[in-house]
N, C-alpha and C positions, 0 to 999 in steps of 0.2 A: 478632141477637147484638150485645152492647154492646162498643164499642171504647173503651179508656182512654187518655186523653191527659193527661200532666202538663205544667203551665205554670208555670214559675218567673218571677215578675214582679218586675222592677226598675224604677227610676225612668224609664229611657230605653229599655229593651228587654224583650222577653219571649222566653224559651227554651222551646221545646216539644219534647215527646218522646211519640211514639205507640208503644205496645206492639204492634208488628205481629204478633209471634209470641212470646208470653211464655215458653212452654216451651222454645224454642230460643234465647231471649235475642236475638231479632231486633227491632231498634229503629230507628225513623226519627226524625230530629231536624230542627228548624228554628228559626232565630233571626230575630226580626222587631222593628221599632221599636214602642215602647209608645205609640202614638197611633192616632187613628181610622183612618187609612189602613192602618196595620199590622194592626189588627183585621180589616179587610176581606181583607187578604192572607192572614191566618191562616184565615179562614173558607174562602177559595178553596182553600188548600192542603189543609185537612181534607176538603173536598168532593171534591177530585181524588184525594188519596192514601188517605184513610181510608174514607169512605162518602159517597155523594150524599144519603143519608138522614141529615141532621144530627141528627135526634132519637135516633139510635143511638149517638151519640158522647157519652161522659161525660168532661168536662174537670175536672181537680182542680187547684186552686191554693190557696196559703196566704193567710191574711188578713195583708196587708203594709201596714198603715197605710191610705193612700188610693189607693195605686198600683194595686191590683187591681180597684177598684170599677168604673171605666169599662169594662174588659174583661168583667167578670162581667155587667154590665147588657147589653152588646152581645150577647154569646153567648146569654144567656138570651132576649133578644127575637128571636133568630134560630132558636130552637127546640132549641138544644143543651142537654144536661143539664150542670149546673154545680154543683160542690161547693166551698165555701170552707172550708178546714179549719184547725184549730188548729196553728200551727207546732210547738208542744211535742210534739204527738202524732206528727207526721211526724218530728221529730228522734229520738224514741224508736224509731220504726219503722226509721229509717235505721241506728241503732246495732244493732238486732236483725239487720240484714242484714250487719253488719260493714263498713258504708261508712265510710271514714276520711277520704277526700279530698273536699273541698268545692269544687265548681265549679257555675256556673249550669246547665250541661248535665247534670251528674250529679244535681243537685237536681231537675230536671224529670223525670228517669228515676225517681228515688225517689218523686216524687209520683204518677206513673202507676202504679207498683207498689203504692203505698199504696192508691190507688183500687181497684185489682183485688182486693187483699187485704181491705180494710176495708169496701168498699162504703159510703162515707160518705153521709149524708143529703144530699138535694139542696138547694141554696141557693134561698131564696125572696126575691125583691126586696122591699125595704121599700115600704110605701105612699108615694106621692108627698108626701103631707102630713107624714109622719114624716121622710122624707129632707130636706125643707125645714127642718123644726124642728131637725134635727141640724145642718144647715149654719148656721142662725142661732145656735144655741148655741155652735158652734165659733167663729163670729165674736165672740160676746160674751166667750168665754174669752180669745181673743187680745187683745181690747181691755183686759180687766181685767189681763192680764199686762203690757201696755204701760203701763198706769197705775201699776202697782206699780214698774216700772222707773223711771218718771219721778219717782215719790216718793223712790226711792233716790238718783237723781241730784240731787234737790233737797237731800236731807239732806247728801250729800257736798259739794255746792256751798256750802251754808251753813257747814259745818264748815271748809272751806278758804277761806271769805270770798271767794268768787267775785264778779265784778263785777255790778253791778246789771242790766246788759244780759243776762247769762247767767241770772240768777235770774228776770228778767221773762219770758225765753224759755220757761224750764221751767214757770213758773206758767201761762203762756198755753197750753202743750201739755197740762198737767194739766186746765185748764178745758175744752179742746176734747174731750179723752178722756172726761171725765165727762159732757159733753153727748151725745157719740156713744153712750156706754154706755147712757144713759137712753133714747135713741132706739131703739137695738136691742132693749132690754128691752120697749119698747112694741110694736115690730114682732112680737116673739115672742108677746106676750100677744094681740095682734090676730089673729095667725096661728092661735093655738089657739082663739080665740073664733069664727073663721070656719068651723071644722070641728066640727060638733056632737059627733062621737065623741071628739075630743081634749078638747073643753070639758067634756063629761060625765066623762070619765076624770080630768081635773084636779080637778073638784069632789069626786070620790070619794076621790082621794089626799089632798086637803086636809082630809078628815074625820078623818084619822089624826093624833092629837096629835103634834107635832114636825115634821110636814110642812107647810111654808109655800110661798110662791110660788116661791122659788129651787129648792127641792128637788123640788117637783111638776113643774117644767119638765124637770129632768134625768131624773127617773124615767119621765116620759112617753116620752122619747126612748129610754130603755133598754127598758122593758117593752113598747113597741109597735114596737120595731125588728125583732123576730123572734118566732117561736112558741116559747114555753117550755112544756114539758109539766107542770112542777111547780116549786115555789118553790126546791127545791134546785138546779135548773138555773140559776135567776137568781143565786142566791148564788155559784155556781161561776163564772158568767160575769163577775160583778163582782169576783171574787177574794176572797170571804169565807168560803172553806172552810178550816177549821183543819187545820194539819199538825203532827203530833207530831214533836218533836225529841228524840232519845234519845242524847245524847253528853255525857260529862263532867258538868259542873254543871247541864246543861240537862235532866236526866232527868225525863221525864214532862211537860215544858212544851210548850205548843202555840203556834203563830203562824199568822197568816192567810197563805194562799197568795199573795196579792197578784198574781194573774195577770191581773187585768182592768184596767179604766180607773182610773188613780190619782186623777184629779180626782173621779170619782164617789165613790170611797171616802173622799176627804177631806171631801167634803160630807156623806156619810153619817155620818162620824165626828162632825161637829158636830151633826148631827140627832139622833144617838144620845145625845149629852151632854144634849140638851134632853129626849129621850124618857125617860131614867131618872128624870127629875123629874116629868114631866107625863103620860106614857102609862102607865096603870095596869098593863097586861100586861107591859110591858118593865121597869117599876119592880119589879114582883113577882119577875120572873126575875133582875134584877140583884141584889136583896137576897138571894135564895135562893143564888145562885152565890157571893157574898161570904161567906155563912155557911158554905158548903161548903168554903171555903179557897181559892177561886179568886182570882187577882190582879185588881186593878181593870181593867187593860188587857184581860185575858181576858174579864172580864164586859162591858166595853164592846164588844169584838169580837162577843160573843154578842148584844148588844143591837142592833148594826148588822145582823147576820143576821136577827134576829127582826123588825126594822123593815122590811126589804126583803121578808120573807116575808108580813108583814101587808099591805104594799102590793100585792104580787102577788095576794093573796087578795081584796082588795076589788075589783080589776079583774076577776079571773076570775069572781067571783060577781055583779059589777055591783051591789054593795050597800055602803052606807056602813059605816064602822068601828063595830063593837060590841064593847066590852071583854068579854073572856072571864074575866079575873081567875083564870087557872090558876096556882096557887102550887106 
């Protein structure tokens, strides 16, 4: 018999709730620190209170940035069932229960009840090479943001006629950041080349017009981070599912859900701009939508979706891109 445990993960602590007797609303809770020793204490508590057979315990937690990852990996490695669920779905479930007050303890109870009700799919750890790729891409993104900030500081310093010492300091930092960015990019490319599967997938992705080195790195991290059953799941994961807005002057207009990674969407947007010029399938769709009366931004959104669907397809079928020219 499966036992359901909800775990609300914060930066410094984890709140746990075990549905001891769901029918009679009997619940046991525990609060522990969010670090390695706390994880071991949680496993000991679960073994003593819930079941010595850890494989019969199903732990449900929300995707909370990076804070849930270490716990998810630890529990999975010790044989527990783990589900990492979308916070939006849990929020909707909580509203259906009439839950109005938000506390960490209550959140863990809601997660446990959500697990019992929804039976969410089990979380599958990313392959080590994909996890490392994502870490490198995260570092690259941070450096690029730092470089942008330094350029902004330089512009302000020049406008305010700052001293030569200040300008020299900023110029030096910009040079160092540029060098480090190039070094990390090379590390990413070397990492991909060391793993035949990643290297092959990158070559397939770059066979798609509008997908270059930068975009192929990002898409590898997305498409190989988890199992997607179809292209629609990928589009939803990235936040490219259109939502109809029906109020006032917005009758019949749609916007992207934007529920996924904003940086990925920003890069996909730039790739889609290129694709409407150089990718024959996406160009044909773009022209058709404009003729049908769609706004340019709607057509670009559709181009973004089609582009990621094409990329999913070439990896799924392990074949280079072949234009379909569907009009």
